[in-house]
C-alpha positions, 0 to 999 in steps of 0.5 A, a space after each residue: 699588392 692588390 686586395 682588401 685590408 684594414 687601413 687606418 682612416 687617418 692614413 687615407 687622404 682625399 686628394 684632389 676630387 673631380 666632385 667636391 665633398 658635400 657635407 650634407 651628404 656625409 651627414 646623411 650617410 653617417 646616419 644610414 650607416 649607424 641605422 644599419 648597425 654596421 660596425 667598424 671597419 666593414 662597409 657593405 660597399 667597400 671603398 677603393 684606395 691607392 698607395 702613395 708615399 709621403 715624406 715624414 720626419 723621423 722622431 728625434 732621438 729623445 724628448 730631450 733633444 733640441 728642436 732641429 730644422 728639417 730643412 737645414 743640413 744636419 736636420 732630422 732626415 726625412 723618410 717615405 712612409 706608406 699612406 693612401 689616397 682615396 679613389 672611390 668612396 670619398 663620401 663614405 670615408 668621410 662619413 665613417 671619419 665623422 663617426 669616429 671610426 679609426 679603421 676601415 676595410 679598403 680595396 688597395 689598387 696599384 694605380 697611378 694618378 691618371 688611372 685612379 682619376 679615370 676610375 673615380 670619374 667612372 665610378 662618379 658617373 655610374 653611381 649618381 644620376 648627373 645633370 647635363 652640366 655635371 656629366 659634361 664636367 666629368 666627361 671633360 675631365 676624363 677626356 683630359 686625363 685620357 689624352 694625357 696618356 698620348 702626349 705625341 698627339 699634341 704635335 701637329 695640331 694644325 693639321 697633317 698627320 699629327 692633326 689627324 692623330 688628334 682627331 682619331 684619339 678624340 674619336 677613340 676616347 668617345 667610342 671607348 667611353 660610350 661603350 663603358 657607359 652604354 651611350 652613343 659616341 655622339 652623346 659623349 661629344 655633345 655633353 663635352 661640347 656643351 660644357 666646354 662652352 660654359 665659362 668656369 665661373 658661370 658653371 660654378 654659379 649654376 651648380 651652386 644654385 642647383 637650378 634646373 638649367 643645369 640639366 637643360 641641354 638646349 638652354 646650356 647650349 644657348 647660354 654657351 653661345 654668349 661671349 664674353 664671360 661678363 655677359 654670360 655671367 650677367 645672363 645666368 645671374 639674371 636667370 638664377 635670381 628668383 626676382 627676375 622675370 626671365 625663365 630662359 636664356 632668350 628672355 634674359 637676353 631680351 630683357 637685358 638688351 633693353 636695360 642700360 645697367 646689367 651689373 648687380 648694383 642696388 639701382 639694377 635691383 630696384 629696377 627689377 623690383 619696380 618691373 614686377 611690382 603691381 600698381 598698389 605696391 608701386 603707389 605705396 612706395 611713391 607715397 612713402 617717398 613723398 612723405 619722406 621728402 625724397 622727391 622734393 629735389 627732383 621736381 617729380 611730385 606732380 606726376 609720379 603718382 600717375 606714372 605708378 598707375 600706368 
C-alpha cells in the first residue's frame, strides 16, 4: 500500500546508506526544525520509507515463565512484524529522533532493496551539490545496482554477444541516468571512470579531509593513474598535510621521487619541516642541538651552522 502515514520513529531503521550520516548536519537540521515551529509528526519535506519484515520474539506467556533459549527447540517462536527502512530523508529522520519525536509522517513505498537504493542515490545527487569524487561514488553505486538487474550480462564478458550486451547495458545506464540528471552520457561515464581509479582507502582519506582536490577532476584523474595503492596513498597524504609544499599531484610526485622515505615517520616529518624552515628557524634548531649535546657523537659540530645558512 502506497501513501503517507504516521509511523513510530523507533520502527524506522537506517540500513546501509550510500552516504554516511553526518552528526553535525543532523544537529543543524534539528535546530532548523525547532526554529521553524514544526510540530510532530509533520515535516515540510516528507521522508520516504519502505516496509520490511524483521524477526522478533514473542513475549513469554507471563513474567513468571523462566527465560527460554529462542535458538533451541521448544524456545519461544519468532514471528515477523512490520518495520520500515528509510529511503530518502535519513538526516531528517535522525534530526527528529534527536529532538525526541516518537512519530513522523512518512511516505511508504513498496520498493525492493535495489529500487530503494536507486531512489536514495537519485535523491542524494539531486539534493546536494556534490564534489566530483562524491558524484563518482554515487554514480558508481547506482551503476552497480542497475547492472544487478541484468545478471545475464555477466556472461560473455570476454567478447562476443555477451560482451556486446554488457557494452549495450553500460550505454543504456549512462543514457538513462544522463536523462534523469540532465547531464550528458559522456559526463556520467567520466565521473565513474575518475572514481573507479581512486583506491577506496585513498577516497576515504580525501573525503574525510574535505580537501579541494575532491572537486578537481583533472587532479583526481592524475591521481588515479598512480599505482600501487601505497604510492597513491603516499601522494594524497603528502598533498593533504598542510606542512607539505606540494599543491598538486605532479608536485607531490616530483618531491617524493627525490626523497628516500615516503612513509609517515618522525624522520620524514622532520625532513618536511626542515625543507620549509627559514634560516633563522634552522639556526635556532641547530643551536638547541648544540646546547643539548645531541650532535657530539656525530662529529658535525664545525659545519652544521654553515649548512643551516645555505
